[in-house]
C-alpha positions in Angstrom: -15.4 5.3 5.4 -18.6 5.1 3.4 -20.5 2.1 2.1 -19.0 2.5 -1.4 -15.5 2.5 0.0 -16.1 -0.6 2.1 -17.6 -2.4 -1.0 -14.6 -1.3 -3.1 -12.2 -2.6 -0.5 -13.9 -5.9 -0.5 -13.8 -5.9 -4.3 -10.0 -5.3 -4.2 -9.6 -8.4 -2.0 -11.9 -10.4 -4.2 -10.0 -9.4 -7.3 -6.6 -10.3 -5.7 -8.1 -13.6 -4.7 -9.3 -14.2 -8.3 -5.9 -13.4 -9.7 -4.2 -15.7 -7.2 -6.7 -18.5 -7.8 -6.5 -18.3 -11.6 -2.8 -18.2 -11.7 -2.4 -21.0 -9.2 -4.9 -23.1 -11.1 -2.8 -22.8 -14.3 0.1 -24.4 -12.5 -1.8 -27.2 -10.7 -2.8 -28.5 -14.1 0.8 -29.0 -15.0 2.4 -30.0 -11.7 0.9 -32.2 -9.0 1.8 -31.5 -5.4 2.6 -28.3 -3.6 3.6 -25.2 -5.3 6.1 -22.5 -4.2 5.7 -18.9 -5.2 8.8 -17.7 -7.1 10.4 -14.2 -6.8 8.8 -13.3 -10.1 5.5 -14.3 -8.6 6.0 -12.0 -5.7 6.6 -9.2 -8.1 3.6 -10.2 -10.2 1.2 -10.1 -7.2 2.8 -6.9 -5.8 2.3 -5.3 -9.2 -1.3 -6.5 -9.3 -2.0 -5.1 -5.9 -0.2 -1.8 -6.8 -2.4 -1.4 -9.9 -5.5 -2.0 -7.8 -4.5 0.6 -5.2 -3.7 3.0 -8.0 -7.2 2.4 -9.4 -8.7 3.1 -6.0 -7.1 6.5 -6.1 -7.2 7.4 -9.8 -10.3 5.8 -11.2 -12.8 8.3 -9.8 -10.7 11.1 -11.3 -10.5 9.5 -14.7 -14.3 8.9 -14.5 -14.9 12.6 -13.9 -12.5 13.6 -16.7 -13.9 11.2 -19.3 -17.6 11.7 -18.4 -17.8 15.3 -17.0 -21.5 15.7 -17.8 -22.6 12.6 -16.0 -22.8 11.8 -12.3 -20.7 8.7 -12.4 -20.0 7.3 -9.0 -16.5 6.6 -7.8 -17.5 3.1 -6.9 -18.5 2.3 -10.4 -15.3 3.6 -11.9 -13.3 1.6 -9.3 -15.1 -1.6 -10.1 -14.5 -1.1 -13.8 -10.8 -0.5 -13.1 -10.6 -3.6 -10.9 -12.1 -5.8 -13.5 -9.8 -4.3 -16.2 -6.9 -5.1 -13.9 -8.0 -8.7 -13.6 -8.1 -9.1 -17.3 -4.8 -7.3 -17.8 -3.1 -9.7 -15.4 -4.4 -12.6 -17.4 -2.5 -11.2 -20.3 0.5 -10.5 -18.2 0.5 -14.1 -16.9 0.3 -15.5 -20.5 3.2 -13.3 -21.6 5.3 -14.6 -18.6 4.4 -18.2 -19.4 5.2 -17.7 -23.1 8.6 -16.4 -22.1 9.2 -19.4 -19.9 9.0 -17.4 -16.6 7.1 -19.3 -13.9 5.1 -17.5 -11.2 4.9 -20.8 -9.3 7.3 -23.8 -9.2 6.9 -27.3 -7.8 8.1 -27.3 -4.2 11.1 -29.6 -3.8 
């Protein structure tokens, strides 16, 4: 495993942490006390992780297809994908909240 792969793996963990922290923060503003992850939340985070893993595999290929004449590194394309995933899941979370679907719920 090369240095770019290690850096990309750390970036995946960082992005998952950012998604978790941002989502959880939105609920701690509304509810005090402990929060419990709902089944929809498990699907939400599993989907985020799946999209990140997909990006790990597909982003370098997309980079070579979109920019064939440049020497774009796989690491750069992966980081772009990871950041796009973060912003995509902000939108997904807002859609879920608008529909009244909670990722977290106050623990009873």
